[in-house]
C-alpha positions in Angstrom: 0.0 0.0 0.0 1.4 3.4 -1.0 0.1 6.9 -1.1 0.1 7.8 2.6 1.6 11.2 3.3 2.5 10.6 7.0 2.9 7.7 9.3 2.0 8.4 13.0 2.6 6.3 16.1 0.7 7.3 19.2 1.6 5.9 22.7 -1.7 6.4 24.6 -2.6 6.8 28.2 -5.9 6.6 30.1 -4.6 8.5 33.1 -6.4 11.5 34.6 -8.7 13.6 32.4 -8.8 14.2 28.6 -7.5 17.8 29.2 -4.6 16.6 31.3 -1.1 16.9 29.9 0.6 13.5 30.3 4.2 12.6 29.7 2.9 9.1 28.8 1.1 10.5 25.7 3.7 10.5 23.0 3.3 11.2 19.3 5.9 10.5 16.6 5.5 10.9 12.8 7.5 9.9 9.8 7.2 11.1 6.2 7.7 8.5 3.5 11.4 7.5 3.4 12.2 9.4 6.6 12.7 8.5 10.2 10.1 9.4 12.8 10.4 12.6 14.7 8.5 13.7 17.9 5.5 15.9 17.1 5.1 19.0 19.2 1.8 19.8 20.8 -0.3 22.4 18.9 -0.4 24.5 22.1 3.4 25.1 21.8 2.8 27.5 18.8 0.3 29.5 20.9 2.8 29.5 23.8 5.6 30.8 21.6 3.3 33.5 20.2 2.4 34.7 23.7 6.0 35.6 24.3 6.1 33.9 27.8 9.5 33.4 29.3 8.4 30.9 31.9 9.9 27.5 30.9 7.7 25.7 33.5 4.6 26.6 31.5 5.7 25.2 28.2 2.9 22.8 27.1 5.3 20.1 26.0 3.0 17.1 26.7 -0.1 16.2 24.8 -3.7 15.8 26.0 -6.1 13.2 24.7 -8.4 16.0 23.5 -5.6 17.6 21.6 -4.6 14.4 19.9 -8.2 13.8 18.6 -8.6 17.4 17.4 -5.2 17.4 15.7 -6.1 14.2 13.8 -9.4 15.6 12.8 -7.7 18.7 11.5 -5.1 16.7 9.5 -7.9 14.7 7.9 -10.0 17.7 6.9 -6.9 19.3 5.4 -6.7 16.3 3.1 -3.5 14.8 4.5 -3.6 11.0 4.0 -2.0 9.7 7.2 -1.8 6.3 8.7 -2.1 6.3 12.5 -1.3 3.4 14.9 -2.7 3.9 18.4 -2.1 1.4 21.2 -5.5 0.9 22.7 -8.5 -1.2 21.8 -11.2 0.3 19.6 -13.9 -2.2 20.5 -14.7 -5.1 22.9 -15.2 -8.9 22.6 -18.2 -10.3 20.8 -19.4 -11.6 24.2 -19.9 -7.9 25.3 -22.0 -7.2 22.2 -24.2 -10.2 22.9 -24.6 -9.3 26.6 -25.8 -5.8 25.9 -27.7 -6.5 22.7 -25.4 -4.6 20.3 -25.3 -5.5 16.7 -22.8 -3.2 15.0 -19.6 -1.3 15.8 -21.3 2.1 15.3 -24.0 1.0 17.8 -21.3 0.0 20.2 -19.5 3.4 20.0 -22.8 5.3 20.6 -23.7 3.0 23.6 -20.2 3.1 25.1 -19.8 6.8 24.9 -23.2 7.2 26.7 -22.1 5.0 29.6 -18.4 5.9 29.7 -18.3 9.7 28.9 -14.5 9.8 29.4 -14.1 12.4 26.6 -15.8 15.0 28.9 -13.5 17.6 30.6 -12.3 16.5 34.0 -13.8 13.0 33.8 -11.4 10.2 34.9 -12.0 6.6 34.0 -12.1 5.8 37.7 -14.8 8.5 38.2 -17.1 6.3 36.0 -15.9 3.1 37.7 -16.6 4.5 41.2 -20.1 5.9 40.2 -19.1 9.5 40.9 -21.0 10.7 37.8 -24.2 9.0 38.9 -24.7 11.6 41.6 -25.2 14.2 38.9 -27.5 12.1 36.7 -24.7 10.3 34.9 -24.2 6.6 34.3 -24.3 4.3 37.3 -21.3 2.1 38.0 -21.3 -1.3 36.4 -23.8 -0.5 33.7 -21.4 -1.5 30.9 -18.6 -3.7 32.1 -16.7 -6.9 31.2 -14.6 -9.5 32.8 -10.8 -9.8 32.7 -11.1 -13.3 31.3 -12.9 -12.1 28.2 -10.6 -11.6 25.2 -11.0 -10.5 21.7 -9.9 -12.9 18.9 -6.9 -10.7 18.1 -5.7 -10.8 21.7 -5.9 -14.6 21.7 -3.7 -14.5 18.6 -0.9 -12.8 20.5 1.4 -14.2 23.2 0.9 -11.4 25.8 -1.9 -9.0 25.0 -4.2 -8.4 28.0 -8.0 -8.1 28.1 -9.4 -4.7 27.4 -11.3 -5.1 30.6 -8.2 -5.3 32.7 -8.2 -1.8 34.2 -5.5 -2.2 36.8 -1.9 -3.4 36.8 1.3 -2.7 34.9 1.2 -3.1 31.1 -2.6 -3.1 30.8 -4.5 -1.2 28.1 -7.8 -1.2 29.8 -7.8 2.4 31.0 -6.4 3.6 27.7 -9.2 1.7 25.9 -11.9 3.1 28.2 -10.5 6.6 27.9 -9.9 6.4 24.1 -13.0 4.8 22.6 -15.2 7.9 23.1 -12.5 9.9 21.2 -12.6 7.3 18.4 -16.3 8.0 18.1 -15.5 11.8 18.2 -13.0 11.5 15.4 -15.3 9.3 13.3 -18.2 11.7 13.7 -16.2 14.8 13.0 -13.9 13.6 10.2 -16.6 11.4 8.4 -15.4 9.9 5.1 -12.0 11.5 5.5 -10.9 8.7 7.8 -11.0 4.9 7.5 -11.1 3.0 10.7 -9.5 -0.4 10.1 -10.9 -3.0 9.9 -14.3 -1.8 11.0 -14.8 0.2 7.7 -13.2 -2.6 5.6 -10.0 -4.5 5.4 -8.5 -2.4 2.7 -8.2 1.4 3.3 -9.4 3.1 0.1 -7.2 5.5 -1.9 -7.5 9.1 -0.7 -8.5 8.4 2.9 -6.5 8.6 6.1 -6.5 5.4 8.2 -6.5 4.8 11.9 -5.8 1.3 13.4 -5.0 -0.4 16.7 -1.4 -1.4 17.3 0.5 -3.4 19.9 4.0 -1.7 20.3 5.6 -4.7 21.9 5.5 -6.4 18.4 7.9 -3.7 17.0 9.8 -2.0 19.9 12.8 -4.3 20.0 13.5 -3.9 16.3 14.9 -0.5 16.9 17.5 0.9 19.2 15.9 2.9 22.0 18.8 5.5 22.2 17.8 8.4 24.5 14.0 8.0 24.2 11.8 7.2 27.1 9.8 3.9 27.0 6.7 5.8 25.9 8.6 7.8 23.3 10.2 4.7 21.9 6.8 2.9 21.6 5.4 5.8 19.5 8.7 6.0 17.5 8.7 2.2 16.8 5.1 2.2 15.6 5.6 5.1 13.2 8.9 3.6 11.9 7.4 0.2 11.4 4.4 1.6 9.5 6.6 3.7 7.3 9.0 0.9 6.6 6.2 -1.6 5.8 4.7 0.9 3.4 8.1 1.3 1.7 8.5 -2.4 1.3 5.0 -2.8 0.0 4.0 -5.2 2.8 1.1 -3.3 4.4 -1.4 -5.1 2.2 -0.2 -8.3 3.8 -1.0 -6.9 7.3 -4.3 -5.5 6.1 -5.4 -9.0 5.3 -4.7 -11.4 8.1 -5.4 -15.1 7.3 -8.8 -15.3 8.9 -11.8 -17.5 8.1 -15.0 -15.8 7.0 -16.5 -16.2 10.5 -13.3 -14.9 12.1 -13.5 -11.9 9.8 -17.1 -11.3 10.8 -16.0 -11.3 14.5 -13.0 -9.0 13.8 -15.3 -6.5 12.1 -17.0 -6.1 15.5 -14.1 -6.6 17.8 -11.3 -5.0 15.8 -7.9 -6.3 14.9 -4.3 -5.3 15.7 -2.1 -4.3 12.7 0.9 -6.6 12.6 -0.8 -9.7 14.1 -1.0 -12.4 11.4 
């Protein structure tokens, strides 16, 4: 697959609120044929224009809200990017059956209603603890899963954890619960400019940007870490692997994992991880 203008790796975090600046949120981007570079937050330009001399107030870290709106802006500007983000975009088929959900679009609407983690000052734990219910928000436990529930793509890896595992080192549960409402936000705002793989189809069409789930541990050891932090290196590794795969002409291979027709049906609900074949 060729034709992408930019390859972006995002190391995500579900900590704190969507307006919180988190050092764990890292964004790297590579142009075709180039090496990934860290992407500065959009707020830095405003900071520099303000003329402030206080180094402590430099907005060097991203927020989840900024990442979503930055991607929407790129898409509307016609930039054909490929983004890999390290959190789940959906849940196991068992969750769909439990709550009577038929499609991924229906899942996104339903999840954002019960886990409004895209709202300012809302932590994932606020929803878990029922703090929002006091103000008419969702009650705790209205939409939950079990840590022994896995998506098909997770069962195809050696170490991926359940999207319902919200505590512990190396889990993506909080990132997933914080990130899915932003997936819906990007999809609603960017419309046909963005292809969410594989939910919108296994082959991203020409002319569209693409966003997919990644698992950085698949790629991180291929590249020397140098002076990057662990989070920086994960974002770097994703961007570099996507760029190199495009240059080699192998992305089509990863866009079409060897699944049976029924497995493809399940994956169109649950999602898939780019690079898992």
